[in-house]
TORKOL-4160 file (C-alpha; in steps of 0.2 Angstrom, whole numbers, padded with zeros to 4 digits, m for minus):
474
<pt num="1" X="m0137" Y="0284" Z="0264"/>
<pt num="2" X="m0121" Y="0293" Z="0255"/>
<pt num="3" X="m0110" Y="0284" Z="0268"/>
<pt num="4" X="m0114" Y="0269" Z="0261"/>
<pt num="5" X="m0117" Y="0271" Z="0244"/>
<pt num="6" X="m0097" Y="0278" Z="0246"/>
<pt num="7" X="m0092" Y="0262" Z="0255"/>
<pt num="8" X="m0103" Y="0250" Z="0239"/>
<pt num="9" X="m0091" Y="0262" Z="0227"/>
<pt num="10" X="m0074" Y="0256" Z="0238"/>
<pt num="11" X="m0077" Y="0240" Z="0240"/>
<pt num="12" X="m0084" Y="0237" Z="0219"/>
<pt num="13" X="m0068" Y="0248" Z="0216"/>
<pt num="14" X="m0057" Y="0237" Z="0222"/>
<pt num="15" X="m0064" Y="0220" Z="0217"/>
<pt num="16" X="m0064" Y="0228" Z="0199"/>
<pt num="17" X="m0043" Y="0232" Z="0204"/>
<pt num="18" X="m0042" Y="0215" Z="0210"/>
<pt num="19" X="m0050" Y="0207" Z="0195"/>
<pt num="20" X="m0039" Y="0216" Z="0184"/>
<pt num="21" X="m0022" Y="0216" Z="0195"/>
<pt num="22" X="m0027" Y="0194" Z="0193"/>
<pt num="23" X="m0030" Y="0193" Z="0172"/>
<pt num="24" X="m0014" Y="0204" Z="0171"/>
<pt num="25" X="m0003" Y="0191" Z="0183"/>
<pt num="26" X="m0013" Y="0179" Z="0171"/>
<pt num="27" X="m0005" Y="0184" Z="0156"/>
<pt num="28" X="0013" Y="0189" Z="0161"/>
<pt num="29" X="0015" Y="0174" Z="0171"/>
<pt num="30" X="0002" Y="0161" Z="0165"/>
<pt num="31" X="0005" Y="0150" Z="0148"/>
<pt num="32" X="0008" Y="0162" Z="0135"/>
<pt num="33" X="0012" Y="0152" Z="0121"/>
<pt num="34" X="0002" Y="0140" Z="0112"/>
<pt num="35" X="0004" Y="0126" Z="0100"/>
<pt num="36" X="m0005" Y="0117" Z="0087"/>
<pt num="37" X="m0004" Y="0100" Z="0096"/>
<pt num="38" X="m0001" Y="0093" Z="0114"/>
<pt num="39" X="0006" Y="0078" Z="0107"/>
<pt num="40" X="0020" Y="0073" Z="0090"/>
<pt num="41" X="0017" Y="0055" Z="0087"/>
<pt num="42" X="0021" Y="0046" Z="0071"/>
<pt num="43" X="0015" Y="0030" Z="0066"/>
<pt num="44" X="0027" Y="0014" Z="0067"/>
<pt num="45" X="0044" Y="0017" Z="0061"/>
<pt num="46" X="0056" Y="0007" Z="0055"/>
<pt num="47" X="0073" Y="0007" Z="0071"/>
<pt num="48" X="0087" Y="0016" Z="0063"/>
<pt num="49" X="0079" Y="0023" Z="0049"/>
<pt num="50" X="0074" Y="0041" Z="0047"/>
<pt num="51" X="0053" Y="0045" Z="0050"/>
<pt num="52" X="0046" Y="0058" Z="0040"/>
<pt num="53" X="0044" Y="0075" Z="0047"/>
<pt num="54" X="0032" Y="0082" Z="0057"/>
<pt num="55" X="0030" Y="0104" Z="0063"/>
<pt num="56" X="0024" Y="0109" Z="0078"/>
<pt num="57" X="0017" Y="0126" Z="0078"/>
<pt num="58" X="0022" Y="0138" Z="0094"/>
<pt num="59" X="0010" Y="0153" Z="0095"/>
<pt num="60" X="0012" Y="0168" Z="0106"/>
<pt num="61" X="m0008" Y="0175" Z="0106"/>
<pt num="62" X="m0003" Y="0190" Z="0115"/>
<pt num="63" X="m0003" Y="0208" Z="0112"/>
<pt num="64" X="0016" Y="0209" Z="0116"/>
<pt num="65" X="0031" Y="0197" Z="0110"/>
<pt num="66" X="0035" Y="0185" Z="0120"/>
<pt num="67" X="0055" Y="0180" Z="0124"/>
<pt num="68" X="0058" Y="0161" Z="0126"/>
<pt num="69" X="0071" Y="0159" Z="0137"/>
<pt num="70" X="0076" Y="0142" Z="0131"/>
<pt num="71" X="0067" Y="0129" Z="0121"/>
<pt num="72" X="0077" Y="0111" Z="0121"/>
<pt num="73" X="0072" Y="0094" Z="0118"/>
<pt num="74" X="0070" Y="0085" Z="0135"/>
<pt num="75" X="0078" Y="0066" Z="0131"/>
<pt num="76" X="0095" Y="0080" Z="0124"/>
<pt num="77" X="0105" Y="0074" Z="0114"/>
<pt num="78" X="0099" Y="0051" Z="0117"/>
<pt num="79" X="0086" Y="0055" Z="0112"/>
<pt num="80" X="0077" Y="0044" Z="0098"/>
<pt num="81" X="0069" Y="0064" Z="0089"/>
<pt num="82" X="0078" Y="0076" Z="0083"/>
<pt num="83" X="0073" Y="0095" Z="0081"/>
<pt num="84" X="0073" Y="0109" Z="0069"/>
<pt num="85" X="0070" Y="0123" Z="0078"/>
<pt num="86" X="0064" Y="0141" Z="0069"/>
<pt num="87" X="0076" Y="0136" Z="0054"/>
<pt num="88" X="0091" Y="0130" Z="0066"/>
<pt num="89" X="0094" Y="0110" Z="0068"/>
<pt num="90" X="0097" Y="0110" Z="0086"/>
<pt num="91" X="0089" Y="0100" Z="0100"/>
<pt num="92" X="0089" Y="0118" Z="0111"/>
<pt num="93" X="0089" Y="0136" Z="0111"/>
<pt num="94" X="0091" Y="0151" Z="0120"/>
<pt num="95" X="0080" Y="0168" Z="0119"/>
<pt num="96" X="0067" Y="0163" Z="0105"/>
<pt num="97" X="0059" Y="0180" Z="0103"/>
<pt num="98" X="0040" Y="0177" Z="0098"/>
<pt num="99" X="0029" Y="0194" Z="0090"/>
<pt num="100" X="0015" Y="0197" Z="0093"/>
<pt num="101" X="0001" Y="0187" Z="0088"/>
<pt num="102" X="0014" Y="0179" Z="0077"/>
<pt num="103" X="0022" Y="0160" Z="0079"/>
<pt num="104" X="0037" Y="0150" Z="0073"/>
<pt num="105" X="0039" Y="0133" Z="0067"/>
<pt num="106" X="0048" Y="0117" Z="0074"/>
<pt num="107" X="0048" Y="0102" Z="0063"/>
<pt num="108" X="0052" Y="0086" Z="0073"/>
<pt num="109" X="0059" Y="0067" Z="0066"/>
<pt num="110" X="0061" Y="0052" Z="0076"/>
<pt num="111" X="0073" Y="0038" Z="0072"/>
<pt num="112" X="0073" Y="0024" Z="0085"/>
<pt num="113" X="0091" Y="0014" Z="0092"/>
<pt num="114" X="0089" Y="m0006" Z="0085"/>
<pt num="115" X="0082" Y="m0014" Z="0102"/>
<pt num="116" X="0088" Y="m0032" Z="0096"/>
<pt num="117" X="0068" Y="m0039" Z="0098"/>
<pt num="118" X="0054" Y="m0040" Z="0088"/>
<pt num="119" X="0040" Y="m0032" Z="0097"/>
<pt num="120" X="0034" Y="m0015" Z="0091"/>
<pt num="121" X="0043" Y="m0002" Z="0105"/>
<pt num="122" X="0038" Y="0015" Z="0109"/>
<pt num="123" X="0050" Y="0030" Z="0110"/>
<pt num="124" X="0042" Y="0045" Z="0121"/>
<pt num="125" X="0051" Y="0063" Z="0126"/>
<pt num="126" X="0043" Y="0080" Z="0126"/>
<pt num="127" X="0050" Y="0098" Z="0119"/>
<pt num="128" X="0052" Y="0109" Z="0133"/>
<pt num="129" X="0048" Y="0129" Z="0133"/>
<pt num="130" X="0054" Y="0142" Z="0147"/>
<pt num="131" X="0043" Y="0158" Z="0148"/>
<pt num="132" X="0047" Y="0169" Z="0161"/>
<pt num="133" X="0053" Y="0157" Z="0175"/>
<pt num="134" X="0036" Y="0146" Z="0170"/>
<pt num="135" X="0037" Y="0129" Z="0160"/>
<pt num="136" X="0025" Y="0120" Z="0144"/>
<pt num="137" X="0029" Y="0105" Z="0137"/>
<pt num="138" X="0025" Y="0096" Z="0121"/>
<pt num="139" X="0025" Y="0077" Z="0119"/>
<pt num="140" X="0033" Y="0067" Z="0109"/>
<pt num="141" X="0026" Y="0050" Z="0104"/>
<pt num="142" X="0034" Y="0035" Z="0092"/>
<pt num="143" X="0031" Y="0017" Z="0089"/>
<pt num="144" X="0046" Y="0007" Z="0083"/>
<pt num="145" X="0049" Y="m0010" Z="0075"/>
<pt num="146" X="0065" Y="m0019" Z="0073"/>
<pt num="147" X="0072" Y="m0024" Z="0056"/>
<pt num="148" X="0083" Y="m0035" Z="0045"/>
<pt num="149" X="0090" Y="m0024" Z="0032"/>
<pt num="150" X="0094" Y="m0028" Z="0015"/>
<pt num="151" X="0102" Y="m0017" Z="0005"/>
<pt num="152" X="0106" Y="m0020" Z="m0014"/>
<pt num="153" X="0113" Y="m0037" Z="m0009"/>
<pt num="154" X="0113" Y="m0052" Z="m0018"/>
<pt num="155" X="0104" Y="m0066" Z="m0011"/>
<pt num="156" X="0112" Y="m0084" Z="m0011"/>
<pt num="157" X="0098" Y="m0100" Z="m0005"/>
<pt num="158" X="0092" Y="m0095" Z="0012"/>
<pt num="159" X="0074" Y="m0092" Z="0019"/>
<pt num="160" X="0066" Y="m0076" Z="0027"/>
<pt num="161" X="0057" Y="m0081" Z="0044"/>
<pt num="162" X="0044" Y="m0070" Z="0050"/>
<pt num="163" X="0055" Y="m0069" Z="0067"/>
<pt num="164" X="0057" Y="m0051" Z="0062"/>
<pt num="165" X="0052" Y="m0041" Z="0048"/>
<pt num="166" X="0064" Y="m0038" Z="0030"/>
<pt num="167" X="0068" Y="m0021" Z="0025"/>
<pt num="168" X="0074" Y="m0016" Z="0005"/>
<pt num="169" X="0086" Y="m0004" Z="0000"/>
<pt num="170" X="0090" Y="m0004" Z="m0017"/>
<pt num="171" X="0084" Y="m0024" Z="m0022"/>
<pt num="172" X="0088" Y="m0037" Z="m0016"/>
<pt num="173" X="0094" Y="m0050" Z="m0031"/>
<pt num="174" X="0092" Y="m0069" Z="m0031"/>
<pt num="175" X="0104" Y="m0078" Z="m0044"/>
<pt num="176" X="0105" Y="m0092" Z="m0055"/>
<pt num="177" X="0103" Y="m0108" Z="m0046"/>
<pt num="178" X="0100" Y="m0102" Z="m0030"/>
<pt num="179" X="0086" Y="m0099" Z="m0021"/>
<pt num="180" X="0074" Y="m0088" Z="m0009"/>
<pt num="181" X="0061" Y="m0093" Z="0002"/>
<pt num="182" X="0049" Y="m0085" Z="0012"/>
<pt num="183" X="0038" Y="m0092" Z="0028"/>
<pt num="184" X="0021" Y="m0089" Z="0033"/>
<pt num="185" X="0016" Y="m0072" Z="0041"/>
<pt num="186" X="0031" Y="m0064" Z="0034"/>
<pt num="187" X="0034" Y="m0045" Z="0032"/>
<pt num="188" X="0045" Y="m0037" Z="0018"/>
<pt num="189" X="0043" Y="m0018" Z="0017"/>
<pt num="190" X="0053" Y="m0007" Z="0003"/>
<pt num="191" X="0062" Y="0009" Z="0004"/>
<pt num="192" X="0057" Y="0021" Z="m0011"/>
<pt num="193" X="0063" Y="0015" Z="m0029"/>
<pt num="194" X="0068" Y="m0002" Z="m0022"/>
<pt num="195" X="0064" Y="m0020" Z="m0029"/>
<pt num="196" X="0066" Y="m0040" Z="m0028"/>
<pt num="197" X="0072" Y="m0047" Z="m0045"/>
<pt num="198" X="0076" Y="m0068" Z="m0046"/>
<pt num="199" X="0084" Y="m0073" Z="m0060"/>
<pt num="200" X="0084" Y="m0090" Z="m0048"/>
<pt num="201" X="0069" Y="m0096" Z="m0040"/>
<pt num="202" X="0057" Y="m0089" Z="m0026"/>
<pt num="203" X="0045" Y="m0099" Z="m0013"/>
<pt num="204" X="0033" Y="m0088" Z="m0005"/>
<pt num="205" X="0025" Y="m0099" Z="0006"/>
<pt num="206" X="0010" Y="m0089" Z="0017"/>
<pt num="207" X="m0006" Y="m0096" Z="0025"/>
<pt num="208" X="m0022" Y="m0092" Z="0023"/>
<pt num="209" X="m0021" Y="m0085" Z="0042"/>
<pt num="210" X="m0003" Y="m0081" Z="0040"/>
<pt num="211" X="0000" Y="m0069" Z="0022"/>
<pt num="212" X="0018" Y="m0067" Z="0017"/>
<pt num="213" X="0016" Y="m0048" Z="0012"/>
<pt num="214" X="0026" Y="m0036" Z="0001"/>
<pt num="215" X="0022" Y="m0016" Z="0005"/>
<pt num="216" X="0034" Y="m0001" Z="0002"/>
<pt num="217" X="0041" Y="0004" Z="0020"/>
<pt num="218" X="0030" Y="0018" Z="0025"/>
<pt num="219" X="0020" Y="0014" Z="0039"/>
<pt num="220" X="0010" Y="0028" Z="0041"/>
<pt num="221" X="m0011" Y="0028" Z="0038"/>
<pt num="222" X="m0012" Y="0040" Z="0025"/>
<pt num="223" X="0002" Y="0027" Z="0015"/>
<pt num="224" X="m0009" Y="0010" Z="0017"/>
<pt num="225" X="m0017" Y="0010" Z="0000"/>
<pt num="226" X="m0005" Y="0022" Z="m0011"/>
<pt num="227" X="0003" Y="0016" Z="m0025"/>
<pt num="228" X="0023" Y="0019" Z="m0032"/>
<pt num="229" X="0032" Y="0015" Z="m0015"/>
<pt num="230" X="0041" Y="0005" Z="m0022"/>
<pt num="231" X="0047" Y="m0007" Z="m0038"/>
<pt num="232" X="0039" Y="m0022" Z="m0037"/>
<pt num="233" X="0044" Y="m0040" Z="m0037"/>
<pt num="234" X="0051" Y="m0045" Z="m0056"/>
<pt num="235" X="0053" Y="m0064" Z="m0060"/>
<pt num="236" X="0068" Y="m0062" Z="m0075"/>
<pt num="237" X="0070" Y="m0073" Z="m0091"/>
<pt num="238" X="0077" Y="m0088" Z="m0086"/>
<pt num="239" X="0070" Y="m0093" Z="m0067"/>
<pt num="240" X="0056" Y="m0106" Z="m0065"/>
<pt num="241" X="0049" Y="m0113" Z="m0051"/>
<pt num="242" X="0041" Y="m0100" Z="m0045"/>
<pt num="243" X="0031" Y="m0101" Z="m0031"/>
<pt num="244" X="0018" Y="m0088" Z="m0025"/>
<pt num="245" X="0004" Y="m0094" Z="m0014"/>
<pt num="246" X="m0008" Y="m0082" Z="0002"/>
<pt num="247" X="0004" Y="m0068" Z="m0003"/>
<pt num="248" X="m0003" Y="m0049" Z="m0002"/>
<pt num="249" X="0009" Y="m0039" Z="m0016"/>
<pt num="250" X="0003" Y="m0021" Z="m0012"/>
<pt num="251" X="0009" Y="0000" Z="m0014"/>
<pt num="252" X="0020" Y="m0005" Z="m0029"/>
<pt num="253" X="0023" Y="0000" Z="m0048"/>
<pt num="254" X="0021" Y="m0014" Z="m0057"/>
<pt num="255" X="0017" Y="m0026" Z="m0042"/>
<pt num="256" X="0022" Y="m0044" Z="m0053"/>
<pt num="257" X="0034" Y="m0044" Z="m0068"/>
<pt num="258" X="0035" Y="m0058" Z="m0076"/>
<pt num="259" X="0050" Y="m0061" Z="m0088"/>
<pt num="260" X="0059" Y="m0047" Z="m0100"/>
<pt num="261" X="0060" Y="m0044" Z="m0117"/>
<pt num="262" X="0076" Y="m0056" Z="m0119"/>
<pt num="263" X="0073" Y="m0065" Z="m0134"/>
<pt num="264" X="0081" Y="m0082" Z="m0127"/>
<pt num="265" X="0071" Y="m0088" Z="m0112"/>
<pt num="266" X="0056" Y="m0087" Z="m0102"/>
<pt num="267" X="0050" Y="m0085" Z="m0085"/>
<pt num="268" X="0038" Y="m0096" Z="m0075"/>
<pt num="269" X="0029" Y="m0094" Z="m0058"/>
<pt num="270" X="0011" Y="m0105" Z="m0049"/>
<pt num="271" X="0003" Y="m0089" Z="m0040"/>
<pt num="272" X="m0011" Y="m0094" Z="m0030"/>
<pt num="273" X="m0024" Y="m0085" Z="m0015"/>
<pt num="274" X="m0014" Y="m0068" Z="m0019"/>
<pt num="275" X="m0020" Y="m0052" Z="m0021"/>
<pt num="276" X="m0014" Y="m0040" Z="m0032"/>
<pt num="277" X="m0019" Y="m0020" Z="m0028"/>
<pt num="278" X="m0015" Y="m0002" Z="m0029"/>
<pt num="279" X="m0001" Y="m0002" Z="m0043"/>
<pt num="280" X="0001" Y="0015" Z="m0052"/>
<pt num="281" X="0006" Y="0005" Z="m0067"/>
<pt num="282" X="0001" Y="m0014" Z="m0067"/>
<pt num="283" X="m0005" Y="m0026" Z="m0057"/>
<pt num="284" X="0004" Y="m0041" Z="m0068"/>
<pt num="285" X="0015" Y="m0037" Z="m0080"/>
<pt num="286" X="0020" Y="m0053" Z="m0092"/>
<pt num="287" X="0032" Y="m0057" Z="m0108"/>
<pt num="288" X="0032" Y="m0075" Z="m0117"/>
<pt num="289" X="0030" Y="m0080" Z="m0100"/>
<pt num="290" X="0022" Y="m0095" Z="m0091"/>
<pt num="291" X="0009" Y="m0091" Z="m0077"/>
<pt num="292" X="m0003" Y="m0106" Z="m0069"/>
<pt num="293" X="m0015" Y="m0092" Z="m0058"/>
<pt num="294" X="m0028" Y="m0097" Z="m0049"/>
<pt num="295" X="m0040" Y="m0090" Z="m0032"/>
<pt num="296" X="m0030" Y="m0073" Z="m0036"/>
<pt num="297" X="m0038" Y="m0054" Z="m0034"/>
<pt num="298" X="m0030" Y="m0041" Z="m0044"/>
<pt num="299" X="m0037" Y="m0025" Z="m0043"/>
<pt num="300" X="m0036" Y="m0006" Z="m0044"/>
<pt num="301" X="m0021" Y="m0001" Z="m0056"/>
<pt num="302" X="m0015" Y="0014" Z="m0061"/>
<pt num="303" X="m0015" Y="0008" Z="m0080"/>
<pt num="304" X="m0014" Y="m0010" Z="m0083"/>
<pt num="305" X="m0022" Y="m0022" Z="m0074"/>
<pt num="306" X="m0017" Y="m0038" Z="m0082"/>
<pt num="307" X="m0003" Y="m0036" Z="m0095"/>
<pt num="308" X="0002" Y="m0052" Z="m0105"/>
<pt num="309" X="0011" Y="m0048" Z="m0121"/>
<pt num="310" X="0024" Y="m0055" Z="m0133"/>
<pt num="311" X="0015" Y="m0072" Z="m0132"/>
<pt num="312" X="0017" Y="m0086" Z="m0119"/>
<pt num="313" X="0009" Y="m0097" Z="m0108"/>
<pt num="314" X="m0007" Y="m0092" Z="m0096"/>
<pt num="315" X="m0018" Y="m0102" Z="m0087"/>
<pt num="316" X="m0030" Y="m0090" Z="m0073"/>
<pt num="317" X="m0043" Y="m0098" Z="m0066"/>
<pt num="318" X="m0057" Y="m0090" Z="m0053"/>
<pt num="319" X="m0047" Y="m0075" Z="m0055"/>
<pt num="320" X="m0054" Y="m0060" Z="m0051"/>
<pt num="321" X="m0050" Y="m0044" Z="m0062"/>
<pt num="322" X="m0058" Y="m0027" Z="m0055"/>
<pt num="323" X="m0052" Y="m0010" Z="m0059"/>
<pt num="324" X="m0062" Y="0000" Z="m0049"/>
<pt num="325" X="m0054" Y="0016" Z="m0047"/>
<pt num="326" X="m0051" Y="0026" Z="m0030"/>
<pt num="327" X="m0044" Y="0044" Z="m0028"/>
<pt num="328" X="m0028" Y="0035" Z="m0024"/>
<pt num="329" X="m0026" Y="0029" Z="m0041"/>
<pt num="330" X="m0030" Y="0039" Z="m0060"/>
<pt num="331" X="m0046" Y="0047" Z="m0058"/>
<pt num="332" X="m0047" Y="0042" Z="m0076"/>
<pt num="333" X="m0038" Y="0026" Z="m0084"/>
<pt num="334" X="m0038" Y="0024" Z="m0104"/>
<pt num="335" X="m0031" Y="0005" Z="m0102"/>
<pt num="336" X="m0043" Y="m0011" Z="m0104"/>
<pt num="337" X="m0043" Y="m0022" Z="m0086"/>
<pt num="338" X="m0036" Y="m0036" Z="m0096"/>
<pt num="339" X="m0024" Y="m0034" Z="m0111"/>
<pt num="340" X="m0021" Y="m0050" Z="m0121"/>
<pt num="341" X="m0008" Y="m0049" Z="m0135"/>
<pt num="342" X="0005" Y="m0058" Z="m0144"/>
<pt num="343" X="0015" Y="m0046" Z="m0150"/>
<pt num="344" X="0023" Y="m0028" Z="m0142"/>
<pt num="345" X="0030" Y="m0015" Z="m0150"/>
<pt num="346" X="0044" Y="m0003" Z="m0141"/>
<pt num="347" X="0040" Y="0012" Z="m0140"/>
<pt num="348" X="0058" Y="0021" Z="m0140"/>
<pt num="349" X="0060" Y="0016" Z="m0159"/>
<pt num="350" X="0046" Y="0008" Z="m0164"/>
<pt num="351" X="0054" Y="m0010" Z="m0167"/>
<pt num="352" X="0039" Y="m0025" Z="m0166"/>
<pt num="353" X="0043" Y="m0038" Z="m0158"/>
<pt num="354" X="0029" Y="m0053" Z="m0162"/>
<pt num="355" X="0030" Y="m0069" Z="m0151"/>
<pt num="356" X="0014" Y="m0086" Z="m0149"/>
<pt num="357" X="0003" Y="m0086" Z="m0138"/>
<pt num="358" X="0005" Y="m0105" Z="m0138"/>
<pt num="359" X="m0012" Y="m0105" Z="m0125"/>
<pt num="360" X="m0020" Y="m0093" Z="m0114"/>
<pt num="361" X="m0034" Y="m0100" Z="m0103"/>
<pt num="362" X="m0047" Y="m0090" Z="m0091"/>
<pt num="363" X="m0060" Y="m0101" Z="m0083"/>
<pt num="364" X="m0075" Y="m0092" Z="m0072"/>
<pt num="365" X="m0064" Y="m0078" Z="m0068"/>
<pt num="366" X="m0073" Y="m0060" Z="m0067"/>
<pt num="367" X="m0065" Y="m0050" Z="m0080"/>
<pt num="368" X="m0073" Y="m0029" Z="m0075"/>
<pt num="369" X="m0071" Y="m0011" Z="m0069"/>
<pt num="370" X="m0079" Y="0005" Z="m0074"/>
<pt num="371" X="m0073" Y="0008" Z="m0090"/>
<pt num="372" X="m0086" Y="0001" Z="m0104"/>
<pt num="373" X="m0075" Y="m0011" Z="m0109"/>
<pt num="374" X="m0064" Y="m0018" Z="m0098"/>
<pt num="375" X="m0055" Y="m0034" Z="m0112"/>
<pt num="376" X="m0041" Y="m0029" Z="m0126"/>
<pt num="377" X="m0035" Y="m0043" Z="m0141"/>
<pt num="378" X="m0023" Y="m0040" Z="m0150"/>
<pt num="379" X="m0015" Y="m0051" Z="m0162"/>
<pt num="380" X="m0004" Y="m0053" Z="m0172"/>
<pt num="381" X="m0007" Y="m0066" Z="m0188"/>
<pt num="382" X="0013" Y="m0069" Z="m0189"/>
<pt num="383" X="0015" Y="m0076" Z="m0171"/>
<pt num="384" X="m0001" Y="m0091" Z="m0165"/>
<pt num="385" X="m0015" Y="m0085" Z="m0152"/>
<pt num="386" X="m0022" Y="m0096" Z="m0146"/>
<pt num="387" X="m0035" Y="m0090" Z="m0130"/>
<pt num="388" X="m0052" Y="m0097" Z="m0124"/>
<pt num="389" X="m0061" Y="m0087" Z="m0109"/>
<pt num="390" X="m0071" Y="m0100" Z="m0102"/>
<pt num="391" X="m0088" Y="m0098" Z="m0093"/>
<pt num="392" X="m0082" Y="m0080" Z="m0088"/>
<pt num="393" X="m0092" Y="m0062" Z="m0083"/>
<pt num="394" X="m0082" Y="m0049" Z="m0092"/>
<pt num="395" X="m0086" Y="m0030" Z="m0092"/>
<pt num="396" X="m0089" Y="m0030" Z="m0113"/>
<pt num="397" X="m0104" Y="m0017" Z="m0121"/>
<pt num="398" X="m0115" Y="m0024" Z="m0132"/>
<pt num="399" X="m0106" Y="m0017" Z="m0144"/>
<pt num="400" X="m0089" Y="m0025" Z="m0142"/>
<pt num="401" X="m0085" Y="m0036" Z="m0156"/>
<pt num="402" X="m0078" Y="m0054" Z="m0152"/>
<pt num="403" X="m0063" Y="m0057" Z="m0162"/>
<pt num="404" X="m0068" Y="m0074" Z="m0162"/>
<pt num="405" X="m0083" Y="m0079" Z="m0154"/>
<pt num="406" X="m0081" Y="m0098" Z="m0153"/>
<pt num="407" X="m0065" Y="m0091" Z="m0139"/>
<pt num="408" X="m0080" Y="m0087" Z="m0128"/>
<pt num="409" X="m0089" Y="m0100" Z="m0121"/>
<pt num="410" X="m0105" Y="m0096" Z="m0107"/>
<pt num="411" X="m0100" Y="m0080" Z="m0105"/>
<pt num="412" X="m0107" Y="m0065" Z="m0098"/>
<pt num="413" X="m0105" Y="m0048" Z="m0103"/>
<pt num="414" X="m0110" Y="m0031" Z="m0098"/>
<pt num="415" X="m0116" Y="m0036" Z="m0080"/>
<pt num="416" X="m0112" Y="m0030" Z="m0066"/>
<pt num="417" X="m0107" Y="m0041" Z="m0055"/>
<pt num="418" X="m0109" Y="m0035" Z="m0039"/>
<pt num="419" X="m0094" Y="m0033" Z="m0028"/>
<pt num="420" X="m0101" Y="m0032" Z="m0008"/>
<pt num="421" X="m0089" Y="m0017" Z="m0012"/>
<pt num="422" X="m0075" Y="m0015" Z="m0023"/>
<pt num="423" X="m0072" Y="0004" Z="m0018"/>
<pt num="424" X="m0067" Y="m0001" Z="m0005"/>
<pt num="425" X="m0057" Y="m0014" Z="m0010"/>
<pt num="426" X="m0071" Y="m0030" Z="m0003"/>
<pt num="427" X="m0073" Y="m0041" Z="m0020"/>
<pt num="428" X="m0085" Y="m0056" Z="m0013"/>
<pt num="429" X="m0099" Y="m0057" Z="m0019"/>
<pt num="430" X="m0117" Y="m0047" Z="m0015"/>
<pt num="431" X="m0131" Y="m0062" Z="m0014"/>
<pt num="432" X="m0140" Y="m0052" Z="m0032"/>
<pt num="433" X="m0123" Y="m0053" Z="m0040"/>
<pt num="434" X="m0123" Y="m0064" Z="m0059"/>
<pt num="435" X="m0108" Y="m0073" Z="m0055"/>
<pt num="436" X="m0116" Y="m0082" Z="m0041"/>
<pt num="437" X="m0115" Y="m0101" Z="m0044"/>
<pt num="438" X="m0112" Y="m0098" Z="m0064"/>
<pt num="439" X="m0092" Y="m0106" Z="m0067"/>
<pt num="440" X="m0088" Y="m0123" Z="m0075"/>
<pt num="441" X="m0088" Y="m0139" Z="m0063"/>
<pt num="442" X="m0073" Y="m0146" Z="m0070"/>
<pt num="443" X="m0062" Y="m0132" Z="m0062"/>
<pt num="444" X="m0070" Y="m0130" Z="m0047"/>
<pt num="445" X="m0067" Y="m0149" Z="m0045"/>
<pt num="446" X="m0047" Y="m0147" Z="m0047"/>
<pt num="447" X="m0049" Y="m0130" Z="m0039"/>
<pt num="448" X="m0062" Y="m0134" Z="m0026"/>
<pt num="449" X="m0055" Y="m0120" Z="m0010"/>
<pt num="450" X="m0055" Y="m0103" Z="m0014"/>
<pt num="451" X="m0046" Y="m0087" Z="m0008"/>
<pt num="452" X="m0056" Y="m0086" Z="0010"/>
<pt num="453" X="m0053" Y="m0109" Z="0012"/>
<pt num="454" X="m0072" Y="m0112" Z="0007"/>
<pt num="455" X="m0076" Y="m0124" Z="m0002"/>
<pt num="456" X="m0083" Y="m0122" Z="m0018"/>
<pt num="457" X="m0094" Y="m0140" Z="m0022"/>
<pt num="458" X="m0105" Y="m0137" Z="m0005"/>
<pt num="459" X="m0119" Y="m0126" Z="m0015"/>
<pt num="460" X="m0127" Y="m0127" Z="m0032"/>
<pt num="461" X="m0112" Y="m0125" Z="m0040"/>
<pt num="462" X="m0095" Y="m0113" Z="m0041"/>
<pt num="463" X="m0095" Y="m0095" Z="m0042"/>
<pt num="464" X="m0086" Y="m0086" Z="m0054"/>
<pt num="465" X="m0071" Y="m0078" Z="m0046"/>
<pt num="466" X="m0060" Y="m0080" Z="m0030"/>
<pt num="467" X="m0071" Y="m0079" Z="m0017"/>
<pt num="468" X="m0085" Y="m0093" Z="m0014"/>
<pt num="469" X="m0102" Y="m0083" Z="m0008"/>
<pt num="470" X="m0111" Y="m0094" Z="0006"/>
<pt num="471" X="m0128" Y="m0088" Z="0010"/>
<pt num="472" X="m0134" Y="m0092" Z="0027"/>
<pt num="473" X="m0145" Y="m0102" Z="0032"/>
<pt num="474" X="m0163" Y="m0095" Z="0036"/>
């Protein structure tokens, strides 16, 4: 019996020693390093333009220091990626010590070469780590797209097509007597502080299925609705015959500026079937100019959704002005959604400029937001002040004093328009919306097709705003 017991003890001891040896071997010769991610991935970036920097953290989870004999980029100097390893800008480094229970950082950037093709390309590589003759790796992945670069250029009469996207650095300037035409489906991206300036004329010819898109050049998901990424489109005084149809203008400082403070001249534009959204300062900023707009959505703006200043000639039909704050825009906004004035005060020196508001007509429009009063009308007696709100739903409180009640026809006030989901940018009407069937037919007959191509005149009456709600048949 004693012999059997001793035999069991010996067997158990051998088993435990064997297990400990295997565990030690696994720690010593196995995968000593761990990583914050197994793949460093970049969203779509433009070829030959540097990406944002991403970081990879390399951990030594053991109780002993680890000497990494080499860390290198597998693709070497021909790779579409660049590394900064532990503070040193290099694609390869030798004998890096990581203390026990410590870590180092590797910073990664992607720069993809032009391929001369419109298709989105994929670049892959990896970072290789060698410890005790064992190799580990972290995958690198980036999607890139070729483009046409406009770098602070004077644009002569030309047409931009959707063959490749356009990327504007600095500015693109269309001078007097020159015309820029933009075809359906064209995408125009702007680098930080870049803008499009028109002294001649701009013709944007998008379609419902193929709109023209103006936005910032940061294509990562986190920038999808982030404002202040670029400086917007400016139609300078003297610029005429501008047409912007079926376009999306988003994520700038000022989406569309029409006219400037020069004493002579004005700018004019026809704006239709267009969304202007996610601006840090203003959606439309117009000064003594002329705008005809219909089927438009101006929404989610930090300060002035739409400011029509220094007088001018403005007509807005079936347009939705909506300011519902999101996390990306100012959480608290003191400015009204729509500001209408025939003067402007220079904040720098206090100089007051007065113009003539020859007309400002708002027909079948929605003016709404989260503040009690989303309309401001301010006129100087030295200039003309001719305006009319005809069949509109306006967010103004019951205590708001109309400056001239005769200029408000069939007004709905202090009523929630009941958009489907304004926080998500869906400004179509809910089935219980007070804006349904409340429009003036004289306007809907002129602008019979809504933003999405739906006929406004096929039900009980036209709806207010840019979208016509069509109820499903039972």
